[in-house]
Backbone as numpy.savetxt, mean C-alpha at the origin, in Angstrom:
# Nx Ny Nz CAx CAy CAz Cx Cy Cz
-32.99 3.47 -49.65 -32.73 3.18 -48.26 -31.72 4.18 -47.70
-32.04 4.78 -46.60 -31.15 5.76 -45.97 -30.43 5.11 -44.81
-29.12 5.23 -44.82 -28.31 4.66 -43.75 -27.84 5.77 -42.81
-28.14 5.62 -41.54 -27.75 6.62 -40.54 -26.55 6.11 -39.77
-25.48 6.89 -39.76 -24.28 6.50 -39.04 -24.22 7.22 -37.70
-24.15 6.47 -36.64 -24.09 7.04 -35.30 -22.65 7.01 -34.80
-22.14 8.17 -34.44 -20.78 8.25 -33.91 -20.81 7.97 -32.42
-20.17 6.92 -32.05 -20.14 6.55 -30.63 -18.81 7.00 -30.04
-18.87 7.66 -28.90 -17.65 8.14 -28.25 -16.85 6.96 -27.71
-15.56 7.10 -27.57 -14.73 6.03 -27.01 -14.96 5.90 -25.50
-14.52 4.81 -24.90 -14.65 4.65 -23.45 -13.84 5.72 -22.73
-14.37 6.20 -21.60 -13.69 7.28 -20.88 -13.61 6.98 -19.39
-12.50 7.41 -18.79 -12.30 7.32 -17.35 -12.10 8.73 -16.81
-12.92 9.11 -15.84 -12.75 10.41 -15.19 -11.88 10.21 -13.95
-10.87 11.06 -13.82 -9.93 10.96 -12.70 -10.02 12.22 -11.85
-10.22 12.04 -10.57 -10.27 13.15 -9.62 -9.16 12.95 -8.59
-8.26 13.91 -8.50 -7.10 13.80 -7.60 -7.29 14.74 -6.42
-7.13 14.19 -5.22 -7.27 14.98 -3.99 -5.98 14.83 -3.17
-5.27 15.93 -3.00 -4.04 15.88 -2.20 -4.31 16.13 -0.72
-5.47 16.72 -0.42 -5.80 17.02 0.97 -6.85 16.08 1.52
-7.43 16.48 2.65 -8.45 15.67 3.31 -9.74 15.66 2.50
-10.56 14.64 2.73 -11.84 14.52 2.04 -12.82 13.79 2.95
-14.09 13.83 2.58 -15.12 13.17 3.39 -15.66 11.95 2.65
-16.22 11.02 3.43 -16.77 9.79 2.86 -18.19 9.99 2.34
-18.95 10.86 2.99 -20.37 11.03 2.64 -20.68 12.51 2.46
-21.86 12.75 1.90 -22.32 14.13 1.74 -22.06 14.67 0.34
-22.50 15.92 0.15 -22.38 16.54 -1.17 -20.93 16.78 -1.57
-20.04 16.93 -0.59 -18.64 17.20 -0.88 -17.77 15.94 -0.75
-18.40 14.78 -0.66 -17.65 13.53 -0.49 -16.80 13.25 -1.72
-15.80 12.41 -1.54 -14.93 12.06 -2.66 -15.71 11.36 -3.76
-16.69 10.52 -3.38 -17.50 9.84 -4.39 -18.33 10.85 -5.18
-18.92 11.82 -4.47 -19.72 12.83 -5.15 -18.87 13.64 -6.13
-17.64 13.94 -5.75 -16.76 14.70 -6.63 -16.35 13.88 -7.85
-16.11 12.59 -7.64 -15.75 11.73 -8.77 -16.93 11.62 -9.73
-18.13 11.44 -9.18 -19.31 11.30 -10.04 -19.61 12.61 -10.77
-19.37 13.73 -10.13 -19.54 15.01 -10.82 -18.56 15.13 -11.98
-17.34 14.66 -11.76 -16.33 14.66 -12.82 -16.74 13.72 -13.95
-17.33 12.58 -13.59 -17.81 11.64 -14.61 -18.90 12.29 -15.46
-19.81 12.99 -14.79 -20.91 13.63 -15.52 -20.38 14.73 -16.45
-19.42 15.51 -15.98 -18.86 16.59 -16.79 -18.16 16.06 -18.02
-17.47 14.95 -17.86 -16.67 14.38 -18.97 -17.41 13.28 -19.72
-18.66 13.03 -19.33 -19.44 11.96 -19.96 -18.64 10.65 -19.92
-18.11 10.34 -18.74 -17.24 9.16 -18.58 -18.05 7.96 -18.11
-17.53 6.78 -18.40 -18.19 5.54 -18.00 -17.85 5.14 -16.57
-16.64 5.41 -16.16 -16.17 5.03 -14.83 -15.36 6.18 -14.24
-15.15 6.13 -12.92 -14.43 7.21 -12.26 -13.39 6.68 -11.29
-12.29 7.42 -11.19 -11.19 7.05 -10.31 -10.83 8.23 -9.42
-10.85 8.01 -8.11 -10.41 9.03 -7.17 -9.04 8.66 -6.64
-8.09 9.57 -6.76 -6.72 9.33 -6.30 -6.47 10.20 -5.07
-6.09 9.58 -3.96 -5.92 10.30 -2.70 -4.59 9.92 -2.06
-4.23 10.63 -1.00 -3.05 10.29 -0.22 -3.44 9.27 0.86
-2.53 8.35 1.12 -2.82 7.29 2.08 -3.07 7.85 3.48
-2.37 8.93 3.82 -2.52 9.52 5.15 -3.92 10.08 5.38
-4.64 10.36 4.31 -5.98 10.95 4.43 -7.11 9.92 4.32
-6.76 8.64 4.22 -7.80 7.61 4.10 -8.63 7.54 5.38
-9.95 7.48 5.26 -10.80 7.33 6.45 -10.62 5.94 7.08
-11.13 5.82 8.28 -11.09 4.51 8.94 -11.89 3.50 8.14
-11.37 2.27 8.10 -12.00 1.15 7.39 -11.91 1.29 5.87
-11.16 2.25 5.40 -10.89 2.34 3.96 -9.47 1.89 3.72
-9.30 0.97 2.78 -7.98 0.52 2.42 -7.40 1.35 1.30
-6.24 0.95 0.85 -5.59 1.67 -0.26 -6.41 1.55 -1.54
-7.15 0.46 -1.65 -8.00 0.24 -2.83 -9.42 0.06 -2.32
-10.26 1.04 -2.57 -11.65 1.00 -2.09 -12.59 1.05 -3.28
-13.30 -0.05 -3.50 -14.24 -0.15 -4.61 -15.62 0.25 -4.11
-16.01 1.50 -4.36 -17.30 1.99 -3.87 -18.44 1.33 -4.62
-18.34 1.31 -5.92 -19.28 0.58 -6.77 -18.47 0.09 -7.96
-19.11 -0.65 -8.85 -18.38 -1.18 -10.00 -17.76 -0.09 -10.86
-18.35 1.11 -10.82 -17.87 2.16 -11.72 -17.06 3.24 -11.02
-16.82 3.13 -9.71 -16.04 4.14 -8.98 -15.08 3.44 -8.02
-13.81 3.79 -8.13 -12.78 3.23 -7.25 -11.97 4.38 -6.67
-11.67 4.28 -5.38 -10.79 5.25 -4.72 -9.48 4.54 -4.41
-8.38 5.09 -4.91 -7.07 4.46 -4.73 -6.09 5.45 -4.10
-5.31 4.94 -3.14 -4.26 5.76 -2.53 -2.99 5.65 -3.37
-2.25 6.74 -3.41 -1.02 6.78 -4.21 0.09 7.44 -3.40
1.14 6.67 -3.13 2.30 7.18 -2.38 3.57 6.72 -3.11
4.03 7.50 -4.09 5.16 7.05 -4.93 6.47 6.86 -4.17
6.59 7.50 -3.00 7.83 7.39 -2.24 7.88 6.16 -1.35
6.77 5.44 -1.24 6.72 4.24 -0.42 6.87 2.99 -1.28
7.41 1.93 -0.68 7.50 0.67 -1.39 6.10 0.16 -1.71
5.88 -0.23 -2.95 4.56 -0.68 -3.44 3.51 0.42 -3.33
3.94 1.67 -3.24 2.98 2.76 -3.05 2.17 3.11 -4.28
2.51 2.51 -5.43 1.76 2.80 -6.65 0.92 1.62 -7.13
0.95 0.52 -6.36 0.24 -0.69 -6.80 -1.27 -0.45 -6.87
-1.83 0.20 -5.86 -3.28 0.43 -5.82 -3.74 1.22 -7.04
-2.99 2.25 -7.39 -3.37 3.08 -8.54 -3.30 2.28 -9.83
-2.27 1.48 -10.01 -2.15 0.65 -11.21 -3.33 -0.32 -11.31
-3.63 -0.99 -10.19 -4.74 -1.95 -10.20 -6.06 -1.26 -10.50
-6.28 -0.12 -9.86 -7.54 0.61 -10.05 -7.71 1.03 -11.50
-6.67 1.58 -12.09 -6.77 2.05 -13.47 -7.06 0.90 -14.43
-6.35 -0.21 -14.26 -6.52 -1.32 -15.20 -7.89 -1.97 -15.05
-8.38 -2.08 -13.82 -9.72 -2.65 -13.63 -10.79 -1.73 -14.21
-10.67 -0.43 -13.96 -11.65 0.51 -14.48 -11.57 0.60 -16.00
-10.38 0.47 -16.55 -10.24 0.48 -18.01 -10.99 -0.71 -18.61
-10.87 -1.88 -17.99 -11.60 -3.05 -18.48 -13.10 -2.83 -18.39
-13.55 -2.22 -17.28 -14.97 -1.93 -17.14 -15.45 -0.96 -18.22
-14.66 0.09 -18.45 -15.06 1.09 -19.44 -15.13 0.49 -20.84
-14.16 -0.35 -21.18 -14.17 -0.99 -22.50 -15.36 -1.92 -22.64
-15.68 -2.66 -21.56 -16.83 -3.56 -21.61 -18.13 -2.78 -21.77
-18.24 -1.66 -21.06 -19.44 -0.81 -21.19 -19.55 -0.27 -22.61
-18.42 0.16 -23.15 -18.41 0.67 -24.52 -18.83 -0.42 -25.51
-18.30 -1.63 -25.33 -18.65 -2.73 -26.23 -20.13 -3.06 -26.14
-20.65 -3.05 -24.91 -22.07 -3.34 -24.73 -22.93 -2.27 -25.40
-22.50 -1.01 -25.28 -23.23 0.08 -25.91 -23.17 -0.04 -27.43
-22.01 -0.43 -27.93 -21.85 -0.58 -29.38 -22.72 -1.71 -29.92
-22.77 -2.83 -29.16 -23.61 -3.95 -29.58 -25.08 -3.57 -29.61
-25.49 -2.82 -28.58 -26.89 -2.40 -28.52 -27.23 -1.49 -29.69
-26.32 -0.56 -30.01 -26.56 0.35 -31.13 -26.59 -0.41 -32.45
-25.68 -1.37 -32.59 -25.63 -2.15 -33.83 -26.89 -2.99 -34.00
-27.38 -3.54 -32.89 -28.58 -4.37 -32.96 -29.81 -3.56 -33.34
-29.91 -2.36 -32.78 -31.08 -1.53 -33.05 -31.09 -0.95 -34.46
-29.88 -0.71 -35.02 -29.82 -0.10 -36.34 -29.68 -1.12 -37.47
-29.48 -2.38 -37.09 -29.27 -3.41 -38.11 -30.60 -3.77 -38.77
-30.55 -3.90 -40.08 -31.77 -4.30 -40.80 -31.78 -5.79 -41.06
-30.67 -6.45 -40.62 -30.58 -7.89 -40.84 -31.16 -8.63 -39.66
-31.91 -9.66 -39.93 -32.51 -10.46 -38.85 -32.14 -11.93 -39.01
-31.01 -12.17 -39.64 -30.60 -13.56 -39.85 -30.20 -14.19 -38.54
-30.31 -15.53 -38.52 -29.98 -16.25 -37.29 -28.50 -16.13 -36.98
-27.66 -16.09 -38.06 -26.23 -15.97 -37.82 -25.89 -14.66 -37.12
-26.55 -13.57 -37.52 -26.31 -12.28 -36.88 -26.72 -12.30 -35.43
-27.87 -12.96 -35.14 -28.31 -13.03 -33.75 -27.36 -13.82 -32.89
-26.84 -14.91 -33.42 -25.88 -15.73 -32.67 -24.60 -14.95 -32.40
-24.15 -14.18 -33.39 -22.93 -13.38 -33.22 -23.14 -12.32 -32.14
-24.32 -11.69 -32.15 -24.62 -10.68 -31.14 -24.62 -11.31 -29.74
-25.20 -12.49 -29.63 -25.23 -13.17 -28.34 -23.83 -13.52 -27.88
-22.99 -13.96 -28.81 -21.62 -14.30 -28.47 -20.85 -13.07 -27.99
-21.03 -11.96 -28.69 -20.36 -10.72 -28.29 -20.86 -10.23 -26.94
-22.19 -10.36 -26.74 -22.76 -9.93 -25.46 -22.20 -10.76 -24.32
-22.06 -12.06 -24.56 -21.49 -12.94 -23.53 -20.05 -12.53 -23.22
-19.30 -12.19 -24.26 -17.91 -11.77 -24.06 -17.85 -10.50 -23.23
-18.73 -9.56 -23.50 -18.78 -8.32 -22.74 -19.07 -8.60 -21.27
-20.06 -9.44 -21.03 -20.41 -9.78 -19.64 -19.25 -10.47 -18.92
-18.54 -11.33 -19.64 -17.39 -12.02 -19.03 -16.30 -11.02 -18.67
-16.03 -10.06 -19.56 -15.01 -9.05 -19.29 -15.37 -8.22 -18.07
-16.63 -7.81 -17.98 -17.06 -7.01 -16.83 -16.98 -7.81 -15.54
-17.41 -9.06 -15.60 -17.36 -9.91 -14.40 -15.92 -10.14 -13.97
-15.03 -10.34 -14.95 -13.62 -10.57 -14.62 -13.01 -9.30 -14.03
-13.36 -8.15 -14.57 -12.83 -6.89 -14.05 -13.30 -6.67 -12.60
-14.56 -7.02 -12.35 -15.08 -6.90 -10.98 -14.34 -7.84 -10.04
-14.08 -9.06 -10.51 -13.36 -10.02 -9.69 -11.93 -9.57 -9.42
-11.28 -9.01 -10.46 -9.93 -8.49 -10.29 -9.92 -7.33 -9.30
-10.94 -6.49 -9.36 -11.02 -5.37 -8.42 -11.13 -5.86 -7.00
-11.94 -6.92 -6.80 -12.09 -7.49 -5.46 -10.77 -8.08 -4.98
-10.09 -8.80 -5.86 -8.80 -9.38 -5.48 -7.75 -8.30 -5.25
-7.83 -7.21 -6.02 -6.90 -6.11 -5.84 -7.06 -5.50 -4.45
-8.30 -5.38 -4.00 -8.55 -4.86 -2.66 -7.92 -5.77 -1.61
-8.02 -7.09 -1.82 -7.40 -8.04 -0.88 -5.88 -7.91 -0.89
-5.32 -7.74 -2.10 -3.87 -7.58 -2.20 -3.41 -6.33 -1.48
-4.14 -5.23 -1.65 -3.76 -3.98 -1.01 -3.88 -4.08 0.51
-4.89 -4.81 0.99 -5.02 -5.02 2.44 -3.83 -5.80 2.96
-3.39 -6.81 2.20 -2.22 -7.59 2.61 -0.96 -6.73 2.60
-0.81 -5.88 1.57 0.34 -4.99 1.53 0.32 -3.99 2.68
-0.87 -3.56 3.07 -0.99 -2.64 4.19 -0.53 -3.31 5.48
-0.92 -4.58 5.66 -0.46 -5.33 6.84 1.05 -5.52 6.79
1.58 -5.76 5.59 3.03 -5.94 5.44 3.77 -4.66 5.82
3.24 -3.52 5.39 3.89 -2.25 5.75 3.91 -2.05 7.26
2.79 -2.35 7.92 2.73 -2.18 9.37 3.72 -3.12 10.06
3.80 -4.37 9.58 4.72 -5.32 10.18 6.17 -4.87 9.99
6.49 -4.38 8.79 7.85 -3.92 8.54 8.18 -2.71 9.41
7.20 -1.82 9.59 7.44 -0.65 10.45 7.65 -1.08 11.89
6.80 -2.01 12.36 6.95 -2.49 13.73 8.30 -3.18 13.92
8.70 -3.96 12.92 10.00 -4.63 12.99 11.14 -3.62 13.00
11.02 -2.60 12.14 12.05 -1.57 12.10 12.14 -0.84 13.43
10.96 -0.54 14.01 10.95 0.13 15.32 11.59 -0.76 16.38
11.29 -2.07 16.32 11.85 -3.01 17.29 13.37 -3.07 17.16
13.86 -3.07 15.92 15.31 -3.11 15.68 15.98 -1.86 16.25
15.32 -0.72 16.09 15.88 0.52 16.64 15.94 0.46 18.17
14.87 -0.08 18.77 14.84 -0.19 20.23 15.95 -1.14 20.70
16.08 -2.28 20.03 17.12 -3.25 20.40 18.51 -2.66 20.22
18.68 -1.88 19.15 19.98 -1.25 18.92 20.31 -0.27 20.04
19.30 0.49 20.47 19.50 1.44 21.58 19.82 0.70 22.87
19.09 -0.40 23.13 19.35 -1.18 24.33 20.74 -1.79 24.29
21.17 -2.24 23.12 22.51 -2.80 22.99 23.56 -1.74 23.31
23.35 -0.54 22.83 24.28 0.54 23.12 24.32 0.84 24.61
23.15 0.82 25.25 23.09 1.05 26.70 23.84 -0.04 27.46
23.70 -1.29 27.00 24.40 -2.40 27.65 25.92 -2.26 27.48
26.34 -1.85 26.29 27.77 -1.65 26.05 28.32 -0.55 26.96
27.55 0.53 27.10 27.98 1.62 27.98 28.06 1.15 29.43
27.06 0.36 29.85 27.06 -0.14 31.22 28.23 -1.10 31.45
28.49 -1.95 30.49 29.62 -2.88 30.59 30.94 -2.11 30.72
31.09 -1.07 29.93 32.31 -0.26 30.01 32.45 0.41 31.38
31.32 0.91 31.90 31.36 1.56 33.21 31.75 0.57 34.30
31.21 -0.66 34.22 31.53 -1.67 35.24 33.01 -2.04 35.17
33.53 -2.23 33.98 34.94 -2.59 33.83 35.84 -1.46 34.33
35.47 -0.23 34.04 36.26 0.90 34.53 36.23 0.97 36.06
35.05 0.69 36.62 34.94 0.72 38.08 35.81 -0.37 38.72
35.82 -1.57 38.12 36.65 -2.65 38.65 38.13 -2.33 38.49
38.48 -1.70 37.39 39.88 -1.32 37.17 40.31 -0.29 38.21
39.42 0.66 38.47 39.73 1.67 39.49 39.84 1.02 40.87
38.98 0.02 41.11 39.03 -0.67 42.40 40.37 -1.37 42.58
40.85 -2.05 41.55 42.15 -2.70 41.62 43.26 -1.68 41.85
43.15 -0.54 41.18 44.17 0.49 41.36 44.19 1.01 42.79
43.02 1.09 43.39 42.95 1.54 44.78 43.53 0.51 45.74
43.54 -0.76 45.36 44.08 -1.80 46.23 45.60 -1.78 46.30
46.27 -1.30 45.30 47.73 -1.38 45.22 48.41 -0.67 46.39
48.03 0.54 46.75 48.69 1.17 47.91 48.48 0.38 49.19
47.30 -0.23 49.36 47.04 -1.01 50.56 47.92 -2.25 50.60
48.09 -2.89 49.48 48.91 -4.10 49.41 50.37 -3.79 49.74
50.82 -2.64 49.36 52.21 -2.28 49.58 52.50 -1.99 51.06
51.45 -1.84 51.85 51.65 -1.56 53.27 51.99 -2.83 54.05
51.60 -3.97 53.53 51.79 -5.22 54.29 52.42 -6.26 53.37
53.66 -6.70 53.75 54.37 -7.65 52.91 53.71 -9.01 52.86
52.85 -9.31 53.86 52.20 -10.62 53.88 51.05 -10.72 52.87
50.60 -9.58 52.37 49.52 -9.58 51.39 50.09 -9.80 49.99
49.26 -10.26 49.05 49.76 -10.44 47.68 50.37 -9.15 47.16
51.37 -9.31 46.36 52.07 -8.13 45.86 51.21 -7.36 44.88
51.53 -6.10 44.76 50.80 -5.25 43.81 50.99 -5.75 42.39
52.19 -6.27 42.12 52.44 -6.79 40.78 51.53 -7.95 40.46
51.25 -8.81 41.45 50.35 -9.94 41.23 48.94 -9.47 40.93
48.49 -8.47 41.64 47.14 -7.93 41.42 47.04 -7.35 40.01
48.03 -6.58 39.63 47.95 -5.90 38.34 48.08 -6.85 37.16
48.76 -7.99 37.36 48.92 -8.91 36.23 47.82 -9.93 36.13
47.08 -10.14 37.20 46.02 -11.16 37.16 44.63 -10.58 36.99
44.49 -9.29 37.07 43.19 -8.67 36.83 43.14 -8.14 35.42
42.57 -8.96 34.56 42.47 -8.62 33.14 41.00 -8.51 32.77
40.69 -7.48 31.98 39.29 -7.28 31.58 38.75 -8.48 30.81
39.65 -9.19 30.14 39.20 -10.36 29.35 38.74 -11.49 30.25
39.14 -11.47 31.51 38.74 -12.54 32.42 37.32 -12.31 32.98
36.78 -11.15 32.77 35.43 -10.84 33.30 34.39 -11.63 32.51
33.32 -12.04 33.18 32.30 -12.87 32.51 31.34 -12.08 31.63
31.77 -10.98 31.08 30.90 -10.22 30.16 31.79 -9.35 29.28
């Protein structure tokens, strides 16, 4: 009996990084480039890493094009800017391992000379496990996309809030300046009254004016 040993390659992930702009469709699209990289490296799944500023409309930070290709934005300088890449890699890794396990089971089944019922049951159990892993990875990928969409909304809200705080701070400064100008104008007005008061003894004395006009008494 001759035994043939088949060397099966390990699971592989092809990664394509784009720092500049890219297109969604066509021969030069990001998906086409990722798939070309997968073909070159004989990879099971592909990951495209892009900058968030270059994402097309209706594309989130985590875009699952198909089960085997994910496009993730990566911005290490932003808060949570690496979450999409972490999620994409781990989901694709699970997919690649499941594909590898399925391929290994198929090869083992075809080359096995045993036809016992126990072997068949074990193969079915392993096949079920592979399918569960792939289904779970797909579900995690879907949830990851939802998480990234929520984080994107959070970033916009924080930016809007920050912008609002800056506007309010500027308005507060303008109000303080206006308040100071009004108080200075009233102080100058009181100072202008003193010579007039000194002309007529029947009018309140200048000393009374100067001691009763206090900035703290103003209603602002």
